[in-house]
N, C-alpha and C positions, 0 to 999 in steps of 0.2 A: 552658643553655648553657656548659661548662668552662670557666674561663678557664684561659690558657694562658701558661707564659711564654713572651717571643717571642726569637727570637733564631738566629743562622746560625752561629753559632763551635760550633769543636768542644767546650769547655767545656759548652755548654748541651746540643747534640746528648746530651754523655754522660750528663748531667742527665735527658735525658727521658726516657734507656733506662731508666737505673735507678728511675724513677717509674713506667714500668712492666710493669716486673721485681715491683715489690714490692707494686703497688696490689691485686693481689688477695688478700693474706694479712694476718691482724689482728697481725701480729708485730710489737713495739715499736720505733719509729723515732726514732732521735735524730738533728736536721737542725742543722750548724752551719753560721756565716756569718756575714760582718759586717752590720752594719746597713743597712736598705736592699735585701737583696738576693734580698730574697722569699722568706723562708723559709714566713710562713704560706701565698704562695701553692702554694707545693709541699707542702705539708702538705694544703691543698683540692685540687689537681690527684689528689694520689694517694686522698683521700677519693671524690672525683667521677666517680675512673677505675675502683671496682674493685665488690665487691657491696653495700657499703654507701653507696651513690650515695644510696638514697632514704631513709635515717636521719638523724639528727641531725649534725650537727658543730657543737663546740660549742670555741672559741675562749677562754683563758683567760691572761691576762697576769699573769703571776705576781709581776712585780716593781712592779705596779700598786694589790697587796689590800696593807690594813697586815695585820700580823702578828699583831696580834691578830683578826684575822676570818677569816683563811687558811684553818683547821682547819673552820669553819663553812659557809665559800663552797664549801668541795671539798668536803664530807660534809653538809652540811646539819645543822638543829638540830632539839632538841625543842620545845616550848611550853614555855617556863619553865626553859630549862636554862640561863639566864645573864641579868643584868639588860637588858631591850632585848628579850628573845626573847618574844615577845605572841603568836606565831604559831609554826605549824612551818614547816620551810623544806627545800625541795628542795635537796641541795647540786649540786655541777659534774659528779661522779661518776656521778649517779643519772640525770640530765638527758640526761650521753650516754648512756645503757645502750642498746643497739642499736645503738652506731654509733660515732663518734670524738671522743676528748679530745687537744684540743690544747693544748698545756702550754709555751705561749711564756715564752722566758725565765726558764726552768727553774731557773738558772743564780742567780736571786734568791732562791730559796724559802730560810727561814732554816733551818739546822740541826733544830731542835725539830718541825717538818712534816715534814721529809724521811723519820726514820721512818715515823710515819703513811702516809706517802705509798707508800714501801717497799712497805709489806703489802699494800696497797689493790691497786700494779702487781701485785707477785707473784701475791697469791692474788684476785683480783678480788672481794673482801670487805671491807666497814666498817663502823667505826656512828659512827649522827649523834652528834653532841655531846649529851651527856645520854643519849643512848641505851644499851640494853643486849641491842638485835637485832644480829644481823649483815645486812647486805644484802648481795646478792649481784646481782653485774654481768657483762656482757658486752659489753666492748667494745676498740677500738684506741688503743691511747699513741702518740702523737705529740708528742716534745719537742722544745722547740728553744732554740739561745742562741748568743749572739755569745761568750761567754764561754770561755778554756779550759778545760775542766770537769778536766782530767786534772792541769791544776797548780792548780786548786781543790781535790782530791781531796789532792795532794801537801801544801798548806798546810792541809790536817783543814777544810776552807770547806765541802767537797761530800763526802755518804758515797760512798764507794768500792763498794759493794753497790748502791745506788741508780743509782749511775753505769754499770754494768754491767749493769744491769737495764735501761735506756732505752737503753742503748747496744748493743745487738743487730743493728740494719743502721745504718750512719752514710750519711748522704747531707752532701756538701756541697756549698752556694750557691754558685757563683762569684763571685770581685769584678768591678765592671765592667770593672776597669783588665784585666783575665783574660780580657776576652771578646771578641778579636780580628774590628773589623768590626762590632760591633753595636751602637754607639755612635751611627754613622748611622743605623742601624736603626730604632733605639729614639726616635731624635730627629724622625725625620718621622712615623713612628706618631704621637708626641704633638703632633706640630704638626698634624698629620690632624686629632686627638680633638679637642686643641684649639680650633682653628679653626673644626671645626663646631659645638663648645659656645658660642665668640663670634660665631656666624656672621662668621666670615672665611675669605677664600682666600686660599691664597699661592701664589707660583711656587714652583721647588724652592729649596732652599737654598744660597747661594753657596758657593763651593770654599775662603774664608778662613774662612764659617762653621764649615764641618764639618769643616776642618782645627785649627780651635781648640779645638772639642769631644772633638775625636781628643787632642788635647795636654793635655787637663788630665788629672788623676787620677781625676777622681770618688769622693772619700773617702767620701760619702754614699752611691755607687753610685746604682741603678737612680732611686730615691726621690728622689733629689737633681736626677738628669738631667729628672725630670718636673716636680719643681717649677720650675726653672731655663728648662725649656720652658716650664709655663707664663705664666712670668713675661716672657719675649722676647714671644710670642702677646699678650699684653696690651699689652704696649708698642708693637708693632710700628704702626708707620701701612703704610697702601698694602700693596700685595702681595708684597713683600717684607719677609724677615726680617735685617735687618741686623748684623751686631757691634756695635754700639751699643747694641741693645734686648740684649742679656747683663752680664750681673753682672762688676765690673773684673776678677775672679780669674780670670774666662774670656780676657777680652781680655788680661792679662798673659801666662794662658799661652801665649796664640800668640806674643804680642811677645816673650818669653825663649826661645818652642822656634824661632821660625822661623832665626836665623843659623846653629842647629845643621842644620835642615832641610835649608839652601841649600848646608852642604858636605856634608853626606852626599849629597847628589842629584848634586854633581859629581867625586864619588869613584869613578866607575864604571870600566869599564875602561879608556876614551879620554881618562884625567882628564890634564890639565896641572895638576891643585893643586900646587901648592910648599908651600903653607903653610896651617894651619885656622885660621881669625882665630875667638874667643871674644868674646863681649860679657860684658862684665863686672857682676855681679849688681847690679842696684839695688834694694836691699831693701826701700824707701821705698814701692815698686810690690807689695810684697808677695811672702812666699818663693817659691822659686827648687825646680823639681823636678829635684834634684838627680841623681836614677837614670833619667832621660832624658836627662840631657845626656849623663852619663859613658856610657850606654847608646848616643849618636849618636858621641860619640869613638871608644869601640868599635868599633864598624861601620863607622868612617871608617878606622880603619886596618886593618881586618883585610880590609875591599875591594881597600884599596892594594897590601896585599900577597898578595894572590889576584891579584889584576891583574900586578903585578913576576912572580908567579910560572907566568904560564898557567895560575891554575885548579888546582894542582899542592898538595894542601893541606898537604903534609909538608915542601914547600920554603917554604911560605908563614909554619908555625908555626917553621921555623929562623928565619926573617927577623926575625918579633914576639921571637923568646927564649922561645917557649911549648913545651910538648910538642905532639905530635900529639895525641892525648886532647883534652887541655885545648882546640886550636884547634876540634876536632870539637863540644865541647859549650857552648862559646863561639857558632860558627855556628846549632846547634839553637835555643840560648836567645835569640838575636835571629831566629830567626826566617830570614835568609839561606839562601836556595836555590845551592846549589853542583854539583850533576850527583854524580857519582861518582869524582871524577881524586884522588885521594886519594893514590896515590903518582908 
């Protein structure tokens, strides 16, 4: 059974289309994205969806191997090639022969091993530590990182030739905050999974909980959401998941966002709102989400101007002291549907 990325957002649908397009080839791939966005899952989906699905899939966390052992781990070693090499060892490249080698956190590799890795990736040929014979392999390379490799190249911390050798096709895993509507879908998925695991049955999540989950930024992405839902299921009593079952950071996200959501909700075409009240931050309860607060203020003003102008964007832009191009950009950025009343 192929594990799949769950989601109905445009970002996930675009990602799934890219996976289906590249699965049949052996082209080198570079998967980038924040921690917790599912980079290894993407690599596994590519492997399992293509002609190599019955061949080995060998993942390796490049940042978890001590620098003195990386070459031996990657390429293997001959018996007696160094102190402690009492037996001959097969490396990861040889283990993955015929299948896929997944180089996770490739940006953590020291420069010394990058030179040897470049030859192995470019020629599909390497030598074991202490060996003199070339070993040829036929495999697909998928690398992943949460680092900015272009910046690392500019800083001299990552070889430019290796970067371009890996980055034949670039795939970006979207952050959870970029996946509109997927938080609720994933939360319900994890609620069912952990409910089954712990033999608990729950009603639908209350609107307050869903609103809180949507307000939170999820810096740890899907991995963090999964952990939060496991915690909530573990602590929940009865058949209802309450907001009290969630960490303070989730509860605080709801507390901080509610005043702005109320203001935005009352700023529609028939609004009589004459002032916008914003609660001052209480940093003792944790950090605020400034981007969310400012986006809500901006959205409120845009909707107010559009209401006054009868939906005519050019007039609304004049009321706000911005250009027509700017108001179109801002409305699109905030996901505000306005129809075609441009003039």
